[in-house]
C-alpha positions in Angstrom: 40.6 172.0 30.5 37.7 169.5 31.0 38.0 166.5 33.2 39.5 163.4 31.7 36.7 161.2 33.1 33.0 161.0 32.4 31.4 159.0 35.2 28.2 158.3 33.2 30.2 156.8 30.4 32.6 154.6 32.3 30.8 153.5 35.5 29.0 150.6 33.6 32.3 149.3 32.0 34.2 149.5 35.3 31.5 147.5 37.1 31.4 144.9 34.3 35.2 144.4 34.4 35.3 144.2 38.1 32.6 141.5 38.1 34.3 139.6 35.3 37.5 139.2 37.3 35.8 136.8 39.7 35.5 134.2 37.0 38.2 131.7 35.9 39.7 130.3 39.1 41.5 127.2 37.9 44.9 125.7 37.3 45.0 127.5 33.9 47.1 130.6 33.4 46.0 133.7 31.5 49.5 133.8 29.9 49.7 134.6 26.2 46.6 136.7 26.5 46.1 138.5 23.1 45.6 142.2 23.2 42.0 143.2 23.1 42.6 145.6 20.2 45.1 145.4 17.3 47.1 148.4 18.5 50.6 147.2 18.7 52.9 146.8 15.7 53.5 143.6 13.7 55.9 142.1 16.1 52.9 140.5 17.8 52.9 137.8 15.2 56.5 136.8 16.0 55.8 134.8 19.1 57.4 131.5 18.1 60.3 130.6 20.4 63.3 128.5 19.3 62.5 124.8 19.5 63.7 122.9 22.5 65.5 119.7 21.7 66.0 116.8 24.1 69.3 114.9 24.0 69.3 111.1 23.7 72.7 109.5 24.3 71.7 106.3 22.5 72.6 104.3 25.6 70.1 101.9 27.1 67.8 103.7 29.6 69.4 102.0 32.6 72.8 103.5 31.7 71.7 107.0 31.1 72.6 109.6 33.8 69.7 110.7 35.9 69.7 114.1 37.6 68.7 113.5 41.2 67.5 117.1 41.7 63.8 117.6 42.1 61.9 118.1 38.9 60.9 121.7 38.2 57.2 122.4 38.7 55.2 122.1 35.6 54.2 125.3 33.9 50.5 126.1 34.1 48.6 125.3 31.0 47.9 128.2 28.7 44.3 129.4 29.0 42.6 128.5 25.7 40.2 131.4 26.1 43.2 133.7 25.5 43.1 133.1 21.8 39.4 132.5 21.3 38.6 136.0 20.1 40.2 137.1 16.8 40.7 140.4 15.1 37.7 139.4 12.9 34.9 138.0 15.1 33.8 135.6 12.3 37.1 133.9 12.8 36.6 133.3 16.5 37.3 129.8 17.8 35.3 128.5 20.7 36.0 124.8 20.0 37.7 124.3 23.3 34.3 124.8 25.1 33.3 121.1 24.8 31.9 118.6 27.3 35.4 117.7 28.6 36.5 121.3 29.2 37.2 122.0 32.8 39.0 125.3 32.6 37.9 128.9 33.5 34.5 130.0 32.5 33.6 133.6 31.6 30.4 135.6 31.1 28.9 134.5 27.8 30.6 131.2 27.4 27.4 129.3 27.9 26.1 131.0 24.7 28.9 129.3 22.6 28.7 126.1 20.7 25.0 125.6 21.5 23.4 122.6 19.9 20.4 123.6 17.8 19.5 120.2 16.4 20.3 118.3 13.2 24.0 118.7 13.8 23.7 122.5 13.8 25.8 124.7 16.1 25.1 128.3 17.2 27.5 130.8 19.0 26.3 134.2 20.2 28.4 136.9 21.8 29.8 140.4 21.3 31.9 143.2 22.6 31.3 146.5 24.5 34.0 149.1 24.1 34.1 152.6 25.6 36.9 155.1 25.0 37.5 158.7 26.2 39.5 161.2 24.1 41.3 164.4 25.1 42.7 166.0 21.9 44.7 169.2 21.5 45.7 170.5 18.1 43.8 167.7 16.2 41.2 169.8 14.5 37.5 168.9 14.3 36.3 172.4 15.0 34.6 174.9 12.7 37.1 177.1 10.8 40.1 175.1 12.1 42.3 172.4 10.5 44.6 169.9 12.1 47.6 171.3 14.1 45.9 174.5 15.0 44.7 175.7 18.4 41.9 173.3 19.2 40.9 171.5 22.4 38.3 168.7 22.4 37.1 166.1 24.9 34.5 163.5 24.2 33.6 159.8 24.7 33.0 157.0 22.2 31.0 153.8 22.8 30.7 150.8 20.5 28.6 147.7 20.8 29.1 144.6 18.6 26.8 141.6 18.7 27.3 138.4 16.6 25.5 135.2 15.8 27.4 132.4 14.1 25.2 129.5 12.9 27.0 126.5 11.5 24.3 124.5 9.8 26.7 121.7 8.8 30.3 121.2 7.7 29.4 122.7 4.4 27.1 125.6 5.2 27.3 128.5 7.7 25.5 131.8 8.2 27.1 134.7 10.1 25.6 138.0 11.2 27.2 140.8 13.2 25.6 144.0 14.2 27.2 147.3 15.3 26.1 150.4 17.2 28.5 153.3 17.8 28.0 156.7 19.1 29.8 159.9 20.3 28.9 161.4 23.7 29.8 163.9 26.3 31.5 166.1 23.8 32.3 169.8 24.1 30.2 172.1 22.1 32.9 173.0 19.6 33.8 169.4 18.6 32.5 168.2 15.2 32.2 164.4 15.2 34.3 162.5 12.7 32.6 160.3 10.1 34.1 157.2 11.9 32.5 158.1 15.2 28.8 157.2 14.8 26.6 154.5 13.3 23.2 154.1 14.9 22.7 150.4 14.3 23.6 148.4 11.2 25.1 145.1 10.0 28.9 144.9 10.0 28.9 141.4 8.6 26.1 139.4 7.0 27.2 136.5 4.9 26.9 132.9 4.0 29.8 130.5 3.8 29.6 127.5 1.4 32.3 124.8 1.5 32.4 123.8 -2.2 35.3 121.3 -1.8 37.6 120.1 0.9 40.0 122.9 0.1 37.8 125.8 -1.0 35.2 128.0 0.7 33.0 130.7 -0.9 31.7 133.6 1.1 28.9 135.8 -0.2 27.5 139.0 1.4 28.7 141.8 3.6 32.1 141.0 5.1 35.1 142.6 6.8 38.5 142.1 5.0 41.9 141.8 6.7 45.0 140.7 4.8 48.7 140.5 5.9 49.9 143.1 8.4 46.9 145.4 7.6 49.1 148.0 5.8 46.7 148.0 2.8 43.5 146.1 3.8 42.0 146.3 7.3 38.7 146.5 9.1 40.1 149.5 10.9 39.3 148.4 14.4 40.5 151.7 15.9 37.6 153.5 14.3 34.3 153.5 16.3 32.5 152.3 13.2 35.0 149.8 11.6 35.2 149.2 7.9 33.4 146.5 5.8 32.7 145.5 2.2 30.0 143.7 0.2 30.8 141.1 -2.4 32.2 137.6 -2.8 35.4 135.9 -1.6 36.9 132.5 -2.1 39.4 131.0 0.3 41.5 127.9 -0.8 43.9 126.1 1.6 46.5 123.7 0.5 49.4 122.0 2.3 51.5 125.2 2.8 49.5 127.7 0.8 46.5 129.9 1.4 44.9 131.7 -1.5 42.2 134.4 -1.2 40.4 135.9 -4.2 37.7 138.5 -3.8 35.6 141.1 -5.6 33.8 143.7 -3.3 32.5 147.2 -3.0 33.2 149.3 0.2 30.3 150.0 2.4 29.4 153.6 3.2 28.6 154.4 6.8 25.2 156.2 6.9 24.6 156.8 10.6 20.8 157.4 10.4 20.2 155.0 7.5 20.9 151.4 6.5 24.5 151.3 5.2 24.9 150.8 1.5 27.8 149.6 -0.7 29.3 152.3 -2.9 28.5 151.0 -6.4 31.0 153.5 -7.9 34.0 151.8 -6.3 35.2 148.2 -7.0 37.9 146.6 -4.9 39.2 143.2 -5.9 42.3 141.1 -5.9 44.2 138.0 -4.8 46.3 137.3 -1.7 48.6 134.3 -1.6 50.4 133.2 1.6 53.1 130.6 2.0 53.9 129.1 5.5 56.0 126.1 4.6 59.2 127.5 6.0 60.2 126.9 9.6 60.5 130.5 10.9 59.5 132.6 7.9 56.4 133.5 6.0 55.8 134.9 2.5 52.9 136.8 1.1 52.3 137.7 -2.6 49.3 139.9 -3.6 47.5 141.8 -6.3 44.9 144.5 -5.3 42.8 146.4 -7.8 40.8 149.5 -7.1 38.5 151.2 -9.6 36.8 154.5 -8.6 34.2 155.9 -11.0 33.0 158.7 -8.7 32.2 161.9 -10.6 35.2 164.2 -10.4 37.6 161.6 -9.0 37.8 158.8 -11.5 40.8 156.6 -11.3 41.9 152.9 -11.4 44.9 151.5 -9.6 46.6 148.1 -9.7 48.8 147.3 -6.7 51.4 144.4 -6.8 53.2 143.5 -3.6 55.0 141.1 -1.4 55.8 140.6 2.2 58.5 138.5 3.9 58.5 138.3 7.7 59.6 136.0 10.5 62.5 135.3 12.9 66.0 133.9 13.1 66.8 133.1 16.7 66.2 136.3 18.7 66.2 138.4 15.5 63.0 139.5 13.9 62.3 140.9 10.5 59.5 142.4 8.4 59.8 143.5 4.8 57.0 144.6 2.5 57.1 146.4 -0.8 54.5 147.2 -3.5 54.3 149.1 -6.8 51.2 150.7 -8.3 50.2 151.3 -11.9 47.1 152.7 -13.4 45.4 155.8 -14.6 44.2 159.0 -13.0 41.5 159.8 -15.5 40.3 162.9 -13.6 43.9 164.4 -13.9 44.7 163.1 -17.3 47.8 161.3 -16.0 49.0 157.7 -15.6 49.5 156.5 -12.0 53.0 155.2 -11.1 53.9 154.9 -7.4 55.5 152.6 -4.9 55.9 151.9 -1.1 58.5 150.0 1.0 58.7 149.0 4.6 61.8 147.5 6.2 61.9 146.4 9.8 64.5 144.7 12.0 63.8 143.7 15.5 65.5 141.9 18.4 64.2 140.0 21.4 66.1 141.0 24.5 65.1 138.0 26.5 67.8 138.2 29.2 66.7 141.7 30.3 63.9 142.6 32.7 60.4 142.8 31.2 61.5 140.8 28.1 61.7 143.9 25.8 61.6 143.8 22.0 63.3 146.6 20.1 62.4 147.4 16.5 63.9 149.7 13.9 61.6 150.5 10.9 61.8 152.6 7.8 58.5 153.3 5.9 58.5 155.0 2.5 55.7 155.8 0.2 56.3 157.9 -3.0 55.0 161.4 -3.5 54.0 163.4 -6.5 56.7 165.4 -8.1 55.1 168.7 -9.2 57.5 168.9 -12.2 56.2 165.6 -13.7 53.2 166.4 -15.8 52.3 163.1 -17.4 52.4 160.8 -14.3 50.8 161.0 -10.8 53.3 159.5 -8.4 51.7 159.8 -4.9 51.0 156.3 -3.4 47.4 155.3 -2.7 47.2 153.6 0.7 43.9 151.8 -0.2 42.0 150.6 2.9 44.7 150.3 5.7 45.1 150.5 9.4 47.4 153.5 9.1 46.8 154.3 12.7 48.9 151.3 13.6 52.1 152.3 11.7 52.2 156.1 11.4 51.6 157.4 14.9 48.4 157.3 16.9 47.6 161.0 16.3 47.0 160.0 12.7 49.0 162.9 11.4 50.0 161.2 8.1 48.9 158.6 5.6 51.0 156.1 3.7 51.5 158.6 1.0 54.4 161.0 0.2 56.1 160.0 3.4 59.6 158.9 4.5 59.3 157.8 8.1 62.1 156.2 10.1 60.8 155.0 13.4 61.9 153.1 16.6 59.7 151.0 18.7 60.2 149.4 22.1 57.7 146.9 23.6 58.0 145.5 27.2 56.0 143.1 29.3 56.4 144.0 33.0 53.9 141.2 33.8 52.2 138.5 31.8 49.1 140.7 31.6 50.6 144.2 31.1 52.3 145.3 27.9 54.0 148.7 27.4 54.8 150.4 24.1 57.1 153.3 23.3 57.2 154.4 19.6 59.1 157.3 18.1 58.4 158.5 14.5 60.1 161.1 12.2 57.8 162.2 9.5 59.4 163.7 6.3 57.8 164.3 3.0 59.2 162.1 0.2 58.6 165.1 -2.2 58.7 168.6 -0.8 56.5 170.0 -3.5 53.7 167.5 -2.6 51.4 167.6 0.4 51.7 164.9 3.1 48.0 163.8 3.5 46.7 163.6 7.1 43.8 161.4 8.3 40.8 163.6 9.1 41.9 166.7 7.3 45.2 167.8 5.7 46.7 171.1 6.9 48.2 173.8 4.6 51.8 172.9 3.8 55.0 174.6 2.7 56.0 173.2 -0.8 59.7 173.9 -0.1 60.0 172.0 3.2 60.1 168.2 3.9 60.0 168.3 7.7 56.4 167.4 8.7 57.1 166.6 12.3 58.0 164.1 15.0 55.8 162.0 17.2 56.2 160.0 20.4 53.6 157.4 21.4 53.1 155.6 24.7 50.6 152.8 25.4 49.9 150.6 28.4 47.6 147.6 27.7 46.4 145.6 30.7 44.6 142.4 30.0 42.6 141.7 33.2 41.6 138.4 31.7 40.9 137.0 28.2 37.6 138.9 28.1 38.4 142.3 29.7 41.1 144.8 29.0 42.1 148.4 29.8 44.1 150.5 27.3 45.7 153.9 28.2 47.6 155.9 25.7 49.3 159.3 25.3 50.9 160.8 22.1 52.7 164.1 21.4 53.4 165.5 17.9 56.0 168.2 17.4 54.9 170.1 14.3 57.5 170.6 11.6 58.2 173.5 9.3 56.2 171.9 6.5 53.0 172.6 8.4 52.2 176.2 7.9 51.7 177.9 11.3 51.5 174.4 12.7 51.1 173.8 16.5 52.0 170.7 18.4 49.3 168.2 19.1 48.6 166.1 22.2 46.3 163.0 22.5 45.3 161.2 25.6 42.8 158.3 25.6 41.5 155.6 28.0 39.7 152.6 26.6 37.8 149.8 28.4 36.8 146.6 26.5 34.6 143.7 27.6 33.9 140.7 25.4 31.2 138.2 26.1 
């Protein structure tokens, strides 16, 4: 087996991260540092603690009891840089970097909120990410499918650069470029389509505020809605996903409404990326946040594909309810699909359901959170001739919910899973996640990501997977991610072999 480490690939990143740790000496704490990548499950959004109430006896101040014990030392203020970078870089918030700011300073902060005259404001920055893969049984070799005897080692590098120019309160221009490549690979490895893009625009749009409540965005733009189960920029991929079109965002007292019409952008590594004019993706996403500890999403997503040989149109109607009640957490999402599979001469009727219950174990060491999930997406019954019933997962971050080996899609799947997240320190997060993958319909295949293996139409047991991740946030701009996953192949995979996946990722933002 080849070495896990490529000195040429990682020396630069290690040097940058070591240098960055010398910044930020101040009374601020790096607590609540957000993970550098969206790897962990949706429990990340449930960070609101129960409110703390002060008791007022109603007596005059001079008669109230006073505790003579020394006051507890004040907690350090949370570092505002910890939440400045978002999952979508065009949503970054560097407003804390004003003239009165006296907190920690990081490399690249002096390029944010630059005054360019006439009230204009310019922020420039980016991200450098390097990741090493060691994959066994995950395919990507000539003549082999997934879960056969393959062994690959390679590196991935990705550079993102952005410029955010706010002309005024009503007008904004945003540009973000991307370069991604695959390196130090063994001779047998065939790069995936999501590995390489030799320079392109990931985002290139204009925002126009047409009223106090409504913004219109026109151009190339990444989309992210809800928990990313159906619409995501797919940050795990070295190339990320993006679209071209128009989007309106309206914000009211407790409601946010997004409406959009777009076409997905095809990655052409040696050419300028182009939108796929044969595919239209559009819809509306409504979010309500007026409840104290709960949130509600309602959405409609339409997908028309006029590609020769694969024509279909699908309408997805769904809802999501998530939040907390004390130390209990919950996450429920369901959707139905209707439409037509013209290429098959069938109507499309499918559905998917996710149910999750979690618990904060705050009195235990490392503040663990334990989740129990059940994911189900319908499959196609071979005996039903007039309808096609396999769920279409649209444009998701499936990597986040169905195991990091990417063995299955959200289609023809029944997947109970258990997740444990722990925080040994404020900067270190550990994740253990166990999945059981069963076919919803034995007669239908369970689609994989990156190639579907041959499958037994009489078996439902696709396999089981255990994932482990350690995510160390050195500071709000630098992180290290280490992961290992193992898949036990089930009887449904014909002549299937187990798979192993080890990876090491270094990320620097600036």
